[in-house]
C-alpha positions in Angstrom: -32.1 35.6 44.8 -31.6 34.1 41.9 -29.4 30.5 42.1 -26.4 30.1 40.3 -25.4 26.8 39.4 -21.4 26.3 38.6 -21.1 23.9 35.0 -17.9 22.3 36.3 -16.9 20.8 32.4 -14.7 22.7 31.5 -12.7 22.0 34.6 -13.0 18.4 33.7 -11.9 19.3 29.9 -8.5 20.9 31.1 -7.6 17.6 32.9 -8.1 15.4 30.4 -5.6 17.5 28.4 -2.8 16.0 30.6 -4.6 13.1 31.1 -4.0 12.9 35.0 -5.8 14.4 37.9 -5.0 18.1 37.8 -7.0 20.0 38.3 -9.1 17.9 41.0 -12.5 18.2 40.0 -14.3 16.7 43.0 -12.0 19.2 44.8 -13.2 22.2 42.4 -16.4 20.8 43.0 -16.7 21.0 46.9 -14.3 24.9 46.0 -17.5 26.7 44.1 -19.1 25.5 46.8 -17.2 27.4 49.5 -17.5 30.2 47.4 -20.9 30.7 47.4 -22.3 29.1 44.0 -25.7 27.5 44.9 -25.2 24.5 43.2 -23.1 22.0 40.7 -24.0 21.6 36.8 -21.9 18.4 35.0 -23.2 16.7 31.7 -21.6 13.8 31.2 -21.3 13.3 27.8 -21.4 10.1 25.8 -17.4 10.4 24.5 -16.4 11.7 27.6 -14.8 14.3 26.4 -15.2 16.3 29.5 -17.2 14.7 32.4 -16.7 10.8 32.8 -18.7 8.5 33.8 -15.9 8.3 37.3 -16.8 11.5 38.0 -20.8 11.6 37.2 -19.8 9.1 41.0 -17.0 10.9 42.3 -19.2 13.9 42.4 -22.3 12.6 43.6 -21.3 12.2 47.6 -19.8 15.1 47.7 -21.6 17.8 46.7 -23.9 19.4 49.4 -25.6 22.0 47.4 -28.2 21.4 44.4 -26.8 18.3 42.0 -27.6 18.9 38.3 -27.1 16.7 35.3 -27.7 17.3 31.8 -28.0 15.5 29.2 -29.7 14.0 26.2 -32.0 11.0 27.6 -30.8 7.8 26.2 -30.0 4.3 28.5 -26.9 5.6 29.5 -27.9 8.8 31.1 -30.6 7.5 32.5 -29.0 4.5 34.3 -27.1 7.3 35.8 -30.1 8.9 36.8 -31.4 6.0 38.1 -28.0 5.2 40.5 -27.3 8.7 41.4 -30.4 10.5 42.0 -29.2 14.3 41.7 -31.4 17.2 43.2 -32.2 17.6 39.2 -31.8 16.7 35.5 -32.0 18.6 33.0 -33.0 17.5 29.4 -31.3 18.7 26.1 -31.6 17.6 22.9 -27.8 17.1 21.7 -26.9 14.8 18.9 -23.8 13.1 19.8 -20.6 14.6 18.6 -22.2 18.3 19.0 -19.7 21.0 20.4 -22.1 22.0 22.8 -26.2 22.7 23.5 -27.3 25.1 20.6 -30.8 24.8 20.5 -34.0 23.7 22.6 -36.1 20.7 22.1 -38.3 20.1 19.6 -41.1 19.2 21.8 -43.8 18.4 19.6 -41.8 15.6 17.5 -40.1 13.8 20.3 -42.9 14.3 23.3 -43.3 10.9 24.0 -39.9 10.3 24.5 -40.0 13.6 27.3 -43.3 12.8 28.6 -42.4 9.3 29.3 -38.7 10.4 30.6 -40.2 13.6 33.1 -43.0 10.1 34.4 -39.8 8.2 35.3 -37.8 11.1 36.9 -41.0 12.4 38.9 -41.0 8.8 40.4 -37.0 8.8 41.2 -38.3 11.5 43.1 -35.4 14.2 40.7 -36.8 17.3 39.4 -37.3 17.2 36.0 -36.5 20.5 34.1 -36.2 20.8 29.7 -34.2 22.9 27.6 -36.3 25.5 25.1 -35.5 28.0 23.3 -37.8 31.2 24.4 -41.3 30.5 22.5 -44.8 30.7 23.4 -45.4 27.2 22.0 -42.4 25.9 23.5 -43.4 27.0 26.8 -47.0 25.4 26.4 -45.9 22.1 25.3 -43.2 21.7 28.3 -45.9 22.4 30.3 -48.2 19.4 28.1 -45.4 17.3 28.7 -45.6 18.0 32.8 -41.6 18.6 32.9 -41.0 20.5 36.7 -39.4 23.2 35.1 -38.0 24.8 31.9 -33.8 26.0 31.2 -34.3 29.0 28.7 -31.6 28.2 25.8 -29.9 32.2 26.6 -27.4 32.4 23.7 -29.5 34.5 21.2 -29.9 36.4 24.2 -26.5 36.7 24.4 -26.0 37.0 20.3 -28.0 40.2 20.6 -26.8 42.2 23.5 -24.7 43.9 22.5 -26.3 45.7 19.6 -30.2 45.7 21.3 -30.1 45.0 25.1 -34.1 45.5 25.0 -35.3 43.7 21.9 -32.7 40.6 22.7 -34.1 40.1 25.8 -38.3 40.8 25.3 -39.0 36.9 24.3 -37.1 35.8 27.6 -39.5 38.0 29.3 -42.8 37.0 27.3 -42.1 33.2 27.4 -40.9 33.5 31.3 -44.3 35.1 31.8 -46.5 32.1 30.8 -43.9 29.9 32.1 -44.9 31.4 35.4 -48.3 31.3 34.8 -48.6 27.7 34.4 -46.8 26.8 37.1 -43.1 25.8 36.0 -40.2 27.0 37.2 -37.5 29.1 35.3 -33.8 28.4 35.2 -31.6 29.9 31.9 -28.2 29.1 30.8 -26.1 29.4 27.2 -23.1 32.5 26.8 -24.1 34.3 30.1 -21.7 36.4 31.4 -20.6 39.6 33.5 -21.6 42.2 30.8 -25.4 40.8 29.9 -26.2 38.4 33.3 -27.2 41.8 35.7 -29.7 43.0 32.8 -31.3 39.3 32.3 -31.9 39.0 35.6 -33.5 41.9 36.5 -36.0 41.8 33.6 -37.0 37.9 34.2 -38.7 38.4 37.2 -39.8 34.4 37.7 -36.0 33.4 36.9 -35.3 30.5 39.6 -31.5 29.5 38.9 -28.9 30.3 36.0 -26.3 27.8 34.8 -23.2 29.4 34.2 -20.2 27.7 33.2 -17.2 28.4 30.0 -17.7 32.3 31.3 -16.8 31.8 35.1 -14.0 29.5 34.0 -12.6 31.5 31.2 -13.0 34.9 34.3 -11.5 32.4 36.6 -8.2 32.8 35.0 -8.1 36.5 35.3 -9.4 36.6 38.9 -9.3 33.2 40.8 -13.0 31.8 41.1 -13.2 32.3 44.4 -13.7 36.5 43.2 -15.6 35.5 39.9 -18.1 33.3 41.8 -18.7 36.2 44.1 -18.9 38.7 41.2 -21.3 36.4 39.1 -23.6 36.2 42.7 -23.4 40.0 42.3 -25.0 40.2 39.0 -27.8 37.3 40.6 -28.5 39.7 44.2 
């Protein structure tokens, strides 16, 4: 069974649109766990356009499954990690103001930053994961900086899925084989949904976890969050 971590950024976006506390983020996270989510993912961006600093502290004591905090490892992000100590910190290369994570790390150019950050995460007892493209050089460099896990950026897979799903997944299968050989935990995320998730899961045999937010929240508008989480869990079973 591959774990499902529900990214709740979009719930915070909806709440922030009215400036009050509806929907309540803590209640939503608890319900996601109750309905079968194996983890909760958040991305507290510097502009706080969805997850706020307060949200991080509100969620930390109530998440009973795996708490995964994504972000660029600047001083603010690392300060949050030091205080909250989530189970996993996923490092993403997002520049300030970017709409969504849309590429993996250029690990070669950021080797010193990633190596020192991962060392600190390990000293804090926090599992490290870095967002990577599905190519052999990125996987080998991820191993070089000593990360515990990688998160495969699946945007290109989702984009090409309808045209040729076998071709779309090919490089991910290869990348996962390399990562498994190197002893890296394999996560994945970005644009995975009910149409393309089962195929991806069945092809990537060493997959440990997927992080999904936008698609689950979108499906929940029609089916409700409980049925949506159950549907995604069925894709991963």
